[in-house]
N, C-alpha and C positions, 0 to 999 in steps of 0.2 A: 759791491767796490771792495777792492783789496787793499790793505794797507799794512806798513809794519809796524809792530810794536815793541817798543824799548821799556825795559823796567831796570831801576836805579838803587842801590842801596838797602835799603830796610825792605822794599817793595820787591826786588829781586830776590832777597832770601826769603822772604815769605812766600812767594808763588813759584820758587825753584826752577825761574829761567831769566837770561836776559833780555830775552825777545823771541818775536812768532812774528809769521806772516799769518793775517787772516782775513777770509772772507767775511764782510758783515753782510747782515741779514737786511732787507729792505726797512727803512725806516731808521736807520743807524745813520745819522748825517751829521751829526756834533762831536767834537773829544767828551763832553758831557756823556753822551747816548754811547759813546764807545765805553766809556766808565761802567755806566750801567748794564749795557751788554758783559762786561767781563764781573762785574759784580753777580750776575745772574748764573755763572756756572756755580755759585756756592763754595761751599769750605773755607779755602787758605785764601783763594780769588775774594767771596766775600768779605772775609777780614782786611785783607789785607787793603783793600780799595773800597772800603764801608765809607758813607758820604761824613761818618762822625770824624773821620780821621782826616787830620790835616795832610792835605797832597798837593803837590806842583803838577802841573800839566803844561806839556809843550807840543806844537805842532811844527813839525818841520824846522826843529830847533830853535824855536821861537814861543817863548812864553805866552799861554794864554788862558782863555776864560773857557767856560762849560759850553758856552753858547758859539764856540767858534767852529765855523762849517770844514767839514772835511774834502779832500780831493784825492782822486783814485792815485794810487800809490805814496799816497803821503806816509809821514811817520808822526806818531803819536808816542810820547815819552810820559814816565809816571814816576815819580822821586818824592821825597820825603822833604819837607820845607829848607832842611839843613842837610846838606850832603859833606862830606870827606872827601881828604885827595886820599 
């Protein structure tokens, strides 16, 4: 499954990109599983998306929970709980 990833504010700064398109491996079917998939990259990815960090997530521009299912071509966004303009 291919999805778009978007990163905002301090998450964007930490991972060094505002977004990318990624082909997910089999079994990655929820927003939470995407987070785990990215954490497994290690380094700054693991630090920026660690489960100990408070992060908000959205799927197709709607705030969501980790168990939200994905759909082909969807967009998953990660951002801190408070972002400024």
